[in-house]
N, C-alpha and C positions, 0 to 999 in steps of 0.2 A: 336409443332410450338407456339410461345410465343402470348399473346394477344396483345392486344393493348386497349389503353382506347380515347374512344371519347365520345362526347353528341349530342344529337339528342334533342331540346326543353328544352336545362339546364337537362335533365337525362344522368347521368351520365352511361356508357356501356361498356363494355369490353367483346371484339370482338374478329376474326381472319382476320389478316391484310389481301387484296385481295379478302374479301366478296364486296357484293356493297352496299350499299348505304339502296335501295329497302329492297333487303336483310337481314340484320341489322333489320332491323326500323317494319319489318313486325314477325320476330324475338320475337320484344320485343313490341310486342302490339302495332306498332306507325299506325298510317293510314296512305298512301302517295296512292294517284287513279294511276293507271295504267292502257291503254288499249290494249296497243303491245305485252307485255311481254309474255313471254311461258318458263317455265324453259324444254321442249322439242329443243327448238331453241335459234339459238345463240343470241344477245341483237340487236335490233335496232333501238330502241328508234324512233318508227314515229311518235307513237301521240303525245308526249312530254307535258304532264299532269303530268310528275313524278317531276316536280323539284323544286325546293331546293335552300335553300339561303345558302351558305358556308360563313363565317368569311376570310373575306379577300380576299373573292373570285370578282370580277370586273364584269362576269356574274351567272348567273345561269346555274346551272347543275343537269342535268337528272338525279335521283337518280337509277335508273337503269344501268347506262353507271358508272356511274362516284363511282372506287374504294374507301374503310374507309381507315385512317391514320391516322397514332399516334395524338393525341391534335386534333384532326378536333371536330369544331361544328359546329352544322349544323341547320338551320330552316325549318321548312317543313308550316309555313302559316306563312309568314311578307304579309306584303304589297307587295312587289314586286310578290309575289311569287304567291298570288291571283292575282293579277291583268295578269300576265302569263296566270296561270293556269285555268282559270275560261276562258280567250280567249278565246284559245285554243281548252275546250270543246265547245265555241261556232260557233266555225268551223267548228267541227269534228259533229257538226248537222248539218250545215250548208251543209255539205257533205253527213246527211245520210237523205234519207226522211223516214219522220215517220208513218208505219204501224201497229200504236199501238193493234187496235181491234182487227185485225188478228194474232198477231204476237203472236205464243205461247210462246215469248220473255214478253211481255206485264206486267204479274210477277212478275220474276226474270228478270230484265232487267240492266246490269251493267251501263250502258251510263244512261237509265233513276233516277238510284240512284245518280247517280253525280251530274244530271241536282239538283234532290230538295235537295240534301247536301248541295250544291253551290249558292243554287239557281238563277239559270242559266237559261235566257230566248231564253228559245232555238229556236225560230223565230226571232230574232235579225237580220241576214244573212242572204237572200234568198237564196234557197236550188239550187246546181247549177250540180245536177246530175238527173233531176228529167228525164231527156229523153234516162238515161242506160238503158239498157237491161238488160233482166233478159235470164239466161242460164240455160235451164235444162238437164238433166244429166238421158235418162231414167226416170221411173216415181219415181225415186229416192232420187237424190241431185238435187239443183240447185246454182245455184253464183247469186244473184244481186245487177245489178252495182248499181242502186239510195241506197243503205243500205250501199254501199259499203263502210268504212273508210280511204284503203289506209296503211290500217297496215302486209300486204302482211302474213299476220297469212297463209292461203290457200295458196299458193306460198312456202311455207317452209313446211306444211303436206306434198305438194303432191313431193315436190322436194326432200328436205332431209329426210324425215324423210318415205316417200313408195316410189320413188326413180321410181317416174310414171311419173313425167315430163309434165300430160297435162293441165295445168294450169300456163298462161305465162303473163306479161306484155304488156301491148300494150301503144304505144303514150309515150309522157315527161308529164312532169310538173301536171300542172292542167288536162291537157288533159291522164295523165294516164288511164289504166286500164285493169283490169282480163277479161281476157277473155281464154277462151280455144283454145288450139294449132290447126292448121291447120295442120299440118303433120298425115298423114289419116296412120302411122307406130304407132300411138301412139292413147292410149282407157283409156278412165275413167276405172276406173274398182267398184265403187259405192261403195267405204270403208266409207263417210262420214268421214275421218278422218279432209277435209277443215273444214266441217262445228263444228264438237266439237274443233275445237280449233279457232274457227271464233267468236269473244270477241261480235259481236255486231249481230249476226243474217244472215247476208248478203247473208253468206253461212250458209245453212237448210237443214233440209229435206220436202221432197213434202211433205204437212202434206196430212193425210187422214181423220184424228177426226171430220173434219166437215161428212164422208161419213160415219163413223160410228153415229156420231151422229142421224143420219136420219135413219141408221138399226133399233136401241135401240126404235126409235118410231113407228115403224114401225108392230103392233100388230099380222099379220101375219107372221112373221117371229121370228124363236127361236136363239137368239145371243148369239152367246160361246165366251170369254176370254180365251185363254188361255197366262200361259207370264212363257217368259225366265229363268231360274237359271240368271244370272246377278243379273235381275232389283228386284231380295227382297238388295240384300246390296248394289244399287248405289241410289235406288229414292227418299231416305230418307234427300239425300243433295240437293235437290229440294225444301225442308222443314226445311233448318238448322239444319238435323239433325247432326248425326258424319258422319262420311266416314266407311264405313264397317259396318254399323247398319245394323244387319238384322229383315226386317217386311214383311216376308213371309205373315202373318196370315194380317197384316194390306192391305192389296196387295187385298187381299180375298176379304175384306172386303169393300175396297175402291172400287170393279169394281162393286160389290153390288149392291151398294148404287147409280151406274151411271147408274143401270137398264138390266148388266150382266142375263142373266136366268140361266149360268151352266156359273164355271171358273174353267179348271184341268190346271197341273200343265206341264209344258214341258220336268219341269226333265222327268214324267214318257214318254213322244215321246224319250228322249236320250236314257235313259234306250232300250228302242222298237232298237233304232242306233245304240249300241254299242254290240246287240245280233244282228244283223243285219249286221255289220260290223267286227265284232270280226268270225262269220264263214266265210265270206267270205276271210279272211286275211286268215284262216285255210284253206282254197279251194289251195289257192293260195301255199301255199308254202308248200300242202302236196306231188309234187311229189319229190322236189329238194329244194336244201336251197335254193336257184337264178336263177330258170328255167328261159330262156331268151321271152319265150311266154307260156302263159296259152290263149288257146281258151273258150270260156265257154258263152255256152246262149246267142249268134248270134254274141260275139262283142271279139276283141284283149282284156285280161286281162295279165297285164304284175307285176312283180314286178321292185321298191321296188311298193309295195299298197301304196299310196297316198289320205288321208284323201279330206274329200268333203263339208263336213257340213258348209263351211263358202263359202256362196255364192260372194264375192268381190275375192276370189284365185281361183273360180273355172270361173268366167269371163276371171280374169288371164290368167287361162292354154288354154282358149276358144281365146283366141283374141292374147297374144302374146306367149305359149306355145302346139298349138294343139299336136303338137308329143305326149304330156306327159297324150292329152283324154285315156288311156287306162291304162293309171297309176292308175286314178282315183276312187275309190271306188265308186260301182253301189249303194250304200245306199243315204237313202235321208234325208237326215236333221233333227234335232229332231220336230222340227213348223210343217214342211212338214207332215210327219209319225203321229204325233198326231193327225193335224187334218184329214189326208185322215182317220184316225183311228176312228175317229166324225162319220164323214159323209156315211163311211159302218160298223164299227161292231156296234158302238151306237147308230145309227141310228134306225139297226134294232132291236137292245134291249130294246130301249122307242119306235118302232114302230113308230118312226118319219118319212116324205119322208128327204129325202138328198138339194130338192131344199130347202125344207122351215130350211134348216140352214143355219146361218153366221158366221163363223169365223173370231172371230180377233185374232190374237196375239199379244201381246206386247213384244217388241225384241229392245235388249240394241245396234238394227243394220242401216244400210239404207239402203244397197246391200241386206238385206231382203225382202223390194217392191217389186225389182226387182224379184228377187228372186220367190214370191209367182205368177208372171204371168208367170212364163214359161210355157210354153205350152206342153212342158213335161210330166209334172208333173198332168197334170186332170186323172178323172180318174172316168171314165163311163160321161164324158160329163163335168166335175165340176171342178172346183179347190179348193184343198185342204184347202185353208186359200183365203180370202175372201178380208182381209185388216192386213195393218199391221200398228202400228203404232209405235211410237220410246221412249223409258224412257222419254222423254221433252214432248211429247204430252199427254200419257198418267196423267201425273204431269202437263199438264195445261187443262187438263180435268177436272183434280180435284179437281182444285182450280179455276175452271172458273162457276163449279157448288157449288162453296164455302164447298166441303166436308173440314171436318179437316182431313185432312189425320193423321198427329201424333197421334192423341187424341183415333182415331178409335179403338175399342175394333179386338183383331184378332179374324179370322171365318176359320175352316179348309176348304181347294180345297173338290170341289164333290168330293163326293169319288169314284164313278165309275171307275173314272182314273184317283184319285187323290195321288194314293202311289209311291210310287220314293224311291229310292237307294242312297247313298250318294254317289255314281260313276256319277249320276249323274247331280249333281249340282255341282259337279266339270267342267262337261262340260264351265262353262261358266270361266274358265282359262287356259291361256295357259302350254298346255297339257295333259289338263284336260282329250281330246279326246284321245288320246293315253293312260293315266294309264288308262284310264274306258273301254276299249277295251282290254286294256294287261289284266285285271285283269279276266276277263272270259271268252277271248282265252285261257289263263293259263288252266282254271279250264275245259273250254272244249274239250282243246287237250288231254287230262288227260284218259277218257274213264271214264265208269261207276266203272269201277273193279279195276284201277289204282286210285284214286282219292287220298284215305289215304297214298300213296308212292311216290307221283303227286310235286314237287314243288311250290308252289302259294305264292306270294304277294299282300301284298292289299297297301303297297304305293313306289312310286316311284316315289321320291323324285329327280334325278338324270335328268327329265323332267319338273323339276316344277319353275317357278321364271322367270326373265325376260332377261336374256339373251338371246342376236338375234339367236342363236343357240344354241339348247342341246342334244346332243348322248349319248348314252348309247349301252349297250348290254343287251336283256332278254333272257330266256330258252326259247321255247315256240315251244312245240309238238316235244321234243327232239335234238333240233336246239336252234342255240345262233343268234337272230334276231335282227340283226344291226340298231335301231330305231335311228331315227333324230326329234326334234319336231321347227319348227321355227317358233318365236315368231315375227311380222312382218314383210307384203310383201315387204318392204324396205332390208330382209336380205334373200331371196331368189334365187337368182339364184349364190352364189356361191356353192348351193346345188342342183342348179339343173345340176353345170358341174361337179361336181362327184358324179351323178345320183346310177352309180355302187357299191358307197358304203353303202347304205343299203338294207334294204328289207322293212320297213314301217316307214312314214314321215306323220308327220302332221304338216298343215299347216293355220295357221290364220292369215291373211291379217293386223288387227288391230294389236297395241302395247297393248304387257298381255292379251290378245285375246278379248271376247267376254268384259269382262269389263273393257275396255277401246276404245268397239264401236262406230262408230261414231253419233250414234243415243243416248249417254247417256251423263249424267249431265255436263255442264263447270262447272269449270274446271275439266279437266281428265290429269291430273300427273303419274309420277312413283311413288310419293310416293303415290299418292290416291290408286293408281293400284296394287301395295302394300298391300293397305291396304281392299279393295274390296276382292283380292282375298284369304286371310289370312280368311275375314271371310266366306266364301268358304270351305276351306277344314276345317273349322272350324263344322261347317253344318256334312261336312261328314262325322266324328268324332264322332254324336254324333245323326248318326243313327245308328238304329240295324240296317240295310240294308246297304250293303256299294258296293254289287256283285247286276249287271243288270242280271244275271240268278239266282238269287233270290228273284226276284221281282213279285212275285204269278198274279198279274194286266197282268203283261207283256206276263209271259207263258202261259195266257187262253187268251189273245189277240191271239199271233203268234198260235197258235191253233186250233183257229176258223177261220183265214187271210187259212188257212193253206188246210183246209175243202173245200175255194170259188173256188178253180183253179187256172184259169188266174189273178184271183182278187189280188190275193196274190204278185203273180211279182211288182203287179203297184201300189199298196198303198207300197209295203214298197223298190220299186228299179226306179231308172228312168235314163235317158242318156246325152249326152253333145255331142255337136257339136261345128266343129270350124266359128266364127265370125271371118268380116270382116269389 
């Protein structure tokens, strides 16, 4: 396509026709403010602060909506633009109740940045939403009506992206408000996509950093931190570092600076999950390529086996499709596996009473907060994980305590449970859980005497990437397994409608998997998801051990649990229930 020539602030720019002024400006390093636009959604133009002046135009134009044209001359900071833009920002502050001292956006707030950049008087107009409600969804996510600026990104996230439709618009004009639906057939799955797409923190996680701070001050407690695979390639964005920058060692150092006694890597827990899930997959396919029903462990277990490490997906099954509960693998998720191991195996080795251990998971996910409180997960009366912080909450704690995160010297996680494989790291991206399990399932299926002639693969590129549904056929145990990976809960229903096509399915509720989770840095877009995922696979390739079954520490833990009777099942497996 032939390029056209335009001018922005007198600068000649060659660009493709059909692009918006906003897109062209940002690609050429020209700042135009905007709060409501997100590439995941159709353009709405609700915040109206991206106004620009076009030569010959009677009215100002919205840069996020107006397409460029040959010969167009655009100005982004004329007196007309300043007057309109600044007034709109002031009106937005009149909609947004400032709760800065306790808001995790305090030191990374786009709205405050605009106020400082343009010298906005944020108290010029009286707040008009002070009496709005705060809607809390379990202990995971909340919508604070007093902070909403009516951009409607949360609506788009819930309906267009996730196809849940739990949020809806009530009222008209200045009385319009985002509220949860009263339809009893619809429920929140706590994925947090509303939060990761909200530009002002009106939709956000229910914070637990205050509770963690109290635990860190309690000298009678041993406080353990464990961080998810995807955190290492995303947290840097909170400190203006490059997308996908790998910061594993800095995370460990930062957590130690905050006062945690021990730091473990959830990638180790992912290796445990892989072992448990691969063995369960082989068990389910043992009698036939596609048996209609297998009975075992006191519950029905069906093919296709479906992953369960995404708690938002599990909630979706329990509420919308409880008939699929027998299809879910009984394997617990990685951070729950590791939390249970910390309070059993590790506590025994360290001679520490589990009651004195506080486990804090740092996750890219808001639904993990809900998952951690599931009573089914209790082991000997205690929860494996006590608190869950999102990536954003950890970044807030580091900033709050004035820890210069980018300058921290990298250190290693604690050795007792610190080693992990490349297969554990890729759990953070869509397709990573399945790829990890397939690496190990192929190996385990061969048997000790046949492994030299048994075909095994390391890379399953067919299940990687951001396509909504990815399918392939993989030989395992002499059978051709039909597998599928669902990237984002909005793509699940067509797969459920054709369930019999498959033997093994991975589902992640958030686009991109955990790297696009509801607790990740903002913004999170497809381009950013790609860079984060690429970093995880780069880590995988750099590891000497790339298969979970080669992790000696995992094998040692599993052997110990095997000798503990019923404790093994309680630490490694879980159950699910229909929810109304």
